[in-house]
C-alpha positions as a printed Julia matrix, in Angstrom:
457×3 Matrix{Float64}:
  71.05   99.26  113.68
  73.65   99.1   111.02
  73.66   95.96  108.98
  77.4    96.66  108.37
  79.35   94.75  110.86
  82.65   92.98  111.53
  81.48   89.47  113.26
  84.34   86.89  113.72
  83.24   83.87  112.77
  85.38   81.69  114.44
  84.2    83.08  117.57
  81.02   84.87  117.41
  82.17   88.17  118.66
  80.91   91.34  117.31
  84.27   93.73  116.56
  82.83   96.4   114.67
  79.8    98.09  113.64
  79.39  100.67  110.71
  76.61  102.88  109.9
  74.66  102.59  106.66
  74.79  105.68  104.18
  72.19  108.4   104.3
  70.21  109.11  101.29
  72.28  112.3   101.19
  75.64  110.07  101.24
  74.29  108.43   98.45
  73.33  111.31   96.35
  76.8   113.04   97.15
  78.63  110.02   96.0
  76.91  109.61   92.67
  77.29  113.28   91.86
  80.95  112.9    92.81
  81.42  109.92   90.78
  79.74  111.54   87.77
  82.33  114.86   88.31
  85.18  112.56   88.95
  84.44  110.47   85.58
  84.03  113.75   83.5
  87.87  114.27   84.54
  89.08  110.38   84.65
  87.95  109.66   80.97
  90.56  112.12   79.61
  93.34  111.24   81.8
  95.97  109.64   79.17
  95.85  105.74   79.04
  99.29  105.47   80.48
  98.56  107.29   83.77
  95.39  105.42   84.29
  97.49  102.27   83.89
 100.19  103.48   86.13
  97.4   103.98   89.1
  96.42  100.43   88.69
 100.3    99.55   88.93
 100.46  101.59   91.94
  97.62   99.52   93.49
  99.13   96.35   92.78
 102.18   97.18   94.38
 100.47   98.9    98.0
  98.32   95.26   97.85
 101.86   93.44   97.89
 103.56   95.87  100.45
 100.41   95.28  102.79
  99.58   91.68  102.31
  99.76   90.77  105.78
  97.65   93.24  107.12
  95.17   92.91  104.01
  94.8    89.15  104.5
  94.38   89.66  108.32
  91.04   91.43  107.69
  89.83   88.53  105.4
  90.68   86.13  107.95
  88.85   88.37  110.64
  85.71   89.03  108.8
  84.85   85.88  106.87
  87.03   83.24  108.4
  89.04   82.56  105.33
  92.57   80.97  106.56
  95.53   82.95  106.33
  97.38   81.23  104.06
  94.13   81.24  101.53
  93.73   85.1   102.53
  97.35   85.81  101.28
  96.64   83.93   98.1
  94.06   86.06   97.54
  95.68   89.49   97.98
  98.33   88.13   95.63
  95.65   87.32   92.63
  94.08   90.69   93.49
  97.35   92.63   92.91
  97.92   90.24   89.46
  94.67   91.53   88.08
  95.32   95.04   88.79
  98.81   94.83   86.83
  97.68   92.43   84.05
  95.3    95.36   83.31
  97.78   97.74   83.6
  99.91   96.09   81.36
  97.54   94.79   78.5
  95.37   97.83   78.64
  97.0    99.62   75.48
  96.53   96.18   73.65
  92.98   95.85   74.38
  91.94   99.43   73.85
  93.52   99.9    70.49
  91.41  100.89   67.83
  90.18   97.92   65.68
  90.4    98.75   62.02
  87.41   97.06   60.05
  87.95   95.81   56.31
  84.84   97.59   54.74
  83.14   97.56   50.84
  83.94  101.11   49.02
  86.39  103.78   49.89
  87.43  105.19   52.91
  88.61  103.9    56.45
  86.48  102.66   59.28
  87.49  101.41   63.08
  86.06  100.77   66.34
  87.18  102.99   69.34
  86.61  101.29   72.96
  85.67  104.29   75.26
  84.4   104.69   78.84
  80.75  104.81   79.34
  80.66  106.53   82.82
  80.02  105.88   86.56
  79.38  102.18   87.62
  78.21  100.31   90.4
  79.74   97.17   91.56
  77.85   95.1    94.1
  80.36   92.39   95.76
  79.9    89.44   97.87
  81.97   88.27  101.13
  83.55   85.18   99.82
  86.34   86.55   97.92
  86.34   90.13   99.28
  89.79   91.7    97.15
  89.34   89.4    94.45
  85.89   90.1    93.2
  86.48   93.85   93.65
  89.62   93.56   91.41
  87.81   91.89   88.73
  85.63   94.51   88.25
  87.3    97.81   89.26
  90.65   96.73   87.44
  89.53   96.89   83.78
  87.1    99.4    84.31
  89.03  101.71   86.12
  91.81  101.79   83.13
  89.08  102.1    80.26
  88.16  105.43   82.03
  85.01  104.4    83.94
  84.45  105.59   87.4
  83.44  103.04   90.24
  80.89  103.06   93.15
  81.3    99.86   95.21
  78.78   98.49   97.63
  80.37   95.45   99.07
  78.77   92.89  101.39
  77.69   93.79  104.79
  79.93   91.21  106.9
  82.91   92.48  105.6
  83.18   96.39  106.04
  86.44   96.64  107.39
  87.61   94.8   104.13
  85.7    97.06  102.08
  87.38  100.35  103.72
  90.79   98.73  102.9
  90.41   98.87   99.5
  89.29  102.27   99.32
  92.26  103.1   101.7
  94.6   101.76   99.09
  93.49  103.95   96.31
  93.67  106.7    98.38
  97.14  105.93   99.62
  98.55  105.66   95.78
  97.0   108.89   94.76
  94.02  108.06   93.14
  91.87  110.91   91.89
  89.0   111.95   94.55
  86.12  109.86   93.97
  87.49  107.71   90.94
  87.0   104.67   93.63
  84.16  105.48   96.19
  82.97  102.55   98.81
  79.3   103.12   99.8
  77.64  101.15  102.43
  74.26  101.25  100.75
  71.2    99.52  101.81
  69.26   97.14   99.34
  66.64  100.07   98.6
  69.6   102.47   98.18
  71.44  100.24   95.55
  67.92  100.43   93.73
  68.19  103.95   93.74
  71.76  104.15   92.51
  70.89  101.6    89.49
  68.03  103.93   88.79
  70.16  106.96   88.64
  70.58  108.34   84.8
  74.17  109.05   85.84
  75.04  105.77   86.68
  75.43  103.8    83.54
  75.95  100.07   84.69
  76.06   97.68   87.42
  78.01   94.47   87.98
  76.85   92.05   90.73
  78.6    89.09   92.37
  76.57   86.97   94.57
  73.41   84.93   94.9
  70.99   83.98   91.94
  68.37   86.13   94.04
  70.04   88.87   94.35
  71.04   88.58   90.61
  67.54   88.82   89.71
  66.69   91.92   91.84
  69.3    93.79   90.19
  68.64   92.69   86.75
  65.16   93.65   87.35
  65.98   97.24   88.09
  68.55   97.61   85.73
  66.36   96.5    82.84
  63.5    98.64   83.94
  65.99  101.49   83.5
  67.89  100.36   80.34
  71.16   99.92   82.16
  74.04   97.4    81.07
  74.63   94.58   83.82
  77.17   91.74   84.32
  75.83   89.12   86.73
  78.22   86.37   88.13
  75.95   84.11   90.06
  76.05   80.76   91.6
  77.25   77.46   90.63
  76.76   73.92   91.22
  79.97   72.48   89.27
  80.03   68.8    87.83
  83.21   67.1    88.38
  83.05   64.04   85.87
  85.27   60.73   86.65
  85.12   58.74   83.67
  87.99   56.45   84.25
  90.34   55.12   87.03
  93.49   56.22   85.61
  95.58   58.22   88.27
  92.63   57.91   90.81
  94.98   59.34   93.76
  95.44   62.77   91.51
  91.72   62.9    90.75
  90.59   62.16   94.59
  93.25   64.97   95.54
  91.89   67.54   92.98
  88.29   66.89   93.92
  88.98   67.34   97.5
  91.03   70.47   97.15
  88.39   71.95   94.59
  85.48   71.2    97.06
  87.08   72.36  100.41
  88.94   75.43   98.99
  87.46   78.76  101.04
  85.62   76.36  102.99
  83.69   75.37  100.09
  81.98   78.83   99.74
  83.09   79.28   96.01
  80.64   79.62   93.23
  83.33   77.42   90.76
  83.97   75.01   93.6
  83.34   71.18   92.28
  79.81   70.04   94.05
  78.4    67.34   92.03
  81.0    64.53   91.56
  79.51   62.33   88.69
  81.42   58.97   88.66
  81.13   55.85   86.15
  79.98   52.9    87.67
  83.0    50.86   87.4
  85.39   53.54   89.47
  82.61   54.67   91.55
  83.48   52.53   94.66
  86.96   53.25   94.86
  86.71   56.83   93.99
  84.1    57.06   96.93
  86.02   55.04   99.25
  89.1    57.37   98.77
  87.28   60.79   98.79
  85.51   60.01  101.66
  88.47   59.05  103.6
  90.21   62.38  102.41
  87.38   64.69  103.48
  86.97   62.92  106.68
  90.45   64.09  107.31
  89.58   67.93  107.24
  88.88   69.05  110.86
  88.2    72.86  110.8
  90.76   74.77  112.63
  91.65   78.3   113.73
  91.94   80.6   110.41
  94.81   82.44  111.97
  97.11   79.4   112.1
  99.07   79.22  108.87
  98.69   75.42  109.35
  94.91   75.72  108.88
  93.23   74.88  105.5
  89.93   74.7   106.63
  88.49   77.09  108.91
  84.62   78.48  109.86
  82.07   79.27  107.35
  81.51   83.04  106.77
  78.75   83.49  109.16
  76.17   81.74  111.76
  73.32   82.15  108.84
  75.82   80.5   106.41
  75.84   77.29  108.46
  72.03   77.76  109.42
  71.59   77.59  105.54
  73.57   74.72  104.9
  72.44   72.49  107.54
  68.69   72.73  106.38
  69.79   72.0   102.98
  71.88   69.03  104.4
  68.75   67.98  106.82
  66.3    68.11  103.83
  68.31   65.79  102.15
  68.7    63.27  104.91
  65.24   63.66  105.73
  64.46   62.35  102.29
  66.69   59.55  102.33
  70.4    60.46  101.3
  73.36   58.56  102.81
  75.86   60.7   104.95
  79.25   59.08  104.42
  81.0    61.58  106.35
  79.93   64.6   108.44
  76.66   66.04  108.18
  76.13   68.48  110.89
  77.17   71.66  112.46
  79.96   71.52  115.01
  78.52   73.27  118.39
  80.06   76.11  119.94
  80.71   79.99  119.47
  82.01   79.97  115.89
  80.28   78.98  112.24
  82.06   75.67  111.88
  80.02   72.91  109.59
  81.7    69.18  109.48
  83.15   68.21  105.97
  80.41   66.33  104.39
  79.81   63.54  101.61
  76.63   62.88  100.59
  75.28   60.08   98.04
  71.82   58.83   96.97
  70.8    62.38   96.32
  67.12   62.5    94.42
  65.42   65.34   92.42
  63.21   65.21   95.47
  66.02   66.87   97.41
  67.03   70.49   97.9
  70.64   69.38   97.24
  69.79   68.08   93.96
  69.38   71.42   92.33
  70.47   74.08   94.79
  73.99   75.44   95.61
  75.85   74.07   98.22
  77.85   76.76   99.7
  80.05   75.34  102.11
  82.16   72.0   102.86
  79.41   69.64  101.35
  80.09   67.45   98.46
  77.21   65.08   96.47
  78.82   62.17   94.73
  76.61   60.05   91.93
  77.27   56.96   90.31
  76.16   56.79   86.68
  76.55   54.02   84.2
  77.64   55.64   81.03
  79.32   58.52   79.54
  76.02   59.48   78.11
  74.12   59.42   81.77
  77.02   61.65   83.11
  76.5    64.46   80.77
  72.89   64.25   80.98
  73.26   64.5    84.92
  75.76   67.33   84.6
  73.35   69.25   82.5
  70.44   68.45   84.64
  71.1    71.97   86.56
  69.57   75.07   86.85
  73.5    76.63   86.81
  75.99   76.26   83.99
  79.45   77.99   85.7
  82.31   75.47   85.34
  82.83   71.63   85.01
  85.57   69.46   85.33
  86.29   66.26   83.19
  88.65   63.78   84.39
  89.99   60.91   82.11
  92.9    59.4    80.65
  91.73   59.79   77.01
  91.98   63.4    76.69
  89.86   63.57   73.14
  87.02   61.86   74.85
  87.17   64.13   77.82
  87.3    67.32   75.3
  84.53   65.81   73.47
  82.41   65.69   76.7
  83.4    68.99   77.74
  82.09   70.14   74.23
  78.63   68.64   75.57
  78.46   70.46   78.93
  76.12   73.27   79.56
  78.83   75.67   81.35
  80.81   78.64   80.54
  84.13   76.87   81.75
  85.38   73.67   81.26
  88.58   71.86   82.92
  90.23   68.63   81.44
  91.83   66.71   83.7
  91.96   69.84   86.32
  89.74   71.79   88.22
  88.88   75.72   88.21
  91.76   78.03   89.01
  91.44   81.5    88.33
  93.98   83.69   86.6
  93.68   87.5    84.98
  94.21   85.89   81.46
  91.49   83.53   81.64
  87.64   84.62   80.94
  85.4    84.14   83.7
  81.31   83.48   83.61
  78.59   81.22   83.09
  75.31   80.35   81.28
  71.82   79.67   82.59
  71.08   80.92   86.07
  75.14   81.05   86.84
  74.91   84.81   85.06
  75.46   87.14   82.32
  78.81   88.65   80.66
  82.05   88.08   81.31
  84.91   89.1    83.5
  88.7    88.94   83.46
  91.0    88.54   80.16
  90.25   90.94   77.26
  86.52   90.28   77.72
  86.19   92.01   80.99
  87.4    95.32   79.85
  84.59   95.32   76.91
  81.38   94.51   78.89
  81.04   98.41   80.28
  82.55   99.79   77.03
  81.16  102.01   74.02
  82.35  100.34   70.96
  82.0   103.39   68.77
  82.46  103.26   65.19
  84.16  105.91   63.32
  84.17  106.0    59.72
  86.03  108.49   57.09
  85.58  108.76   53.43
  89.47  108.81   53.25
């Protein structure tokens, strides 16, 4: 039976199933993508950009329908789902508007006579392996810059959001994208490895778990393929003083609970200096306790179900491990019984390195709060993680906050703010949070041939 299925996480009802691709389907998709690339890379840049503008417009025109699929398939509250549709459209439009600047020839200052410049060119068909937590946004980050560059896309989406995956492909078809420039493939894991290994496919981008990233990188490395990996995060949120504590707590709760806590850049570890710890914890717990999960189709709901029963089971095992080893539950800590995939908003304290919650990513509405006695201790704890994606530093002294940010081993730092995506801000991490960058001008350069052109005159 196929793994591609729509299962409403709010009710547990199985709504639709879709067959996996056959090996013949995969071979046909690769061949079509290669043939499309040979034409697409020669299409004038302004026409490639115009396709992205039409895609952006279609996303906006069909926002309610597209958002509804996110709510149906992975439980995203409808207001947040509409926000995801909007930023996806903005990403397509951003690359349409800026591609000419990003892809302009770069003159080089050289010794001797003549001229030299670097030209940015496409490299070929690419595979994208995308996750379920932001089904449109993650695809837009990968597809938009590469399509306008002239690459073609094979897109393997998460098994739990097949209708969202089909909806993206439908958008491209409806706006007149050339055949096979963007292809959806319901591939198995074994077929993903086959696609990466195929010499016609020139690179792979994965957004997902550390485990999936390791598997993709191993195959890509063996076949000398370029890869970009956007993996997990256990992002620290440092509170260095009590300046505007109300604003700090509001930001902490909002960032932890957005998308039900199912975001790699969500703040997960709250590291608080001793002198403000008690007040922060009391206010933070009170605010988290107010988050009761509700119907994700209700515009008033800000906290819905997790994406699946499996997600609830995984999170419960991590929380139960922490409790069994001595962690304190300040609020929540349990799954909510019933047909839906619901878990309480949870705050843990007294978490130690002996517990899974200390080093593993908690992908759901669970926050860990730590007390530290100095700024140095805060930095040391923040960096004591296998991950290095994003961090937030809250402090009235902006210069101190920036100095602390400079010491954090992360790909992104937010001073007196929390991570928020924008097309013009680069996204990516260090350590086991991944390899490469997306968005801004960095995102269009990852799967590009930077060709040197040298002339004697």
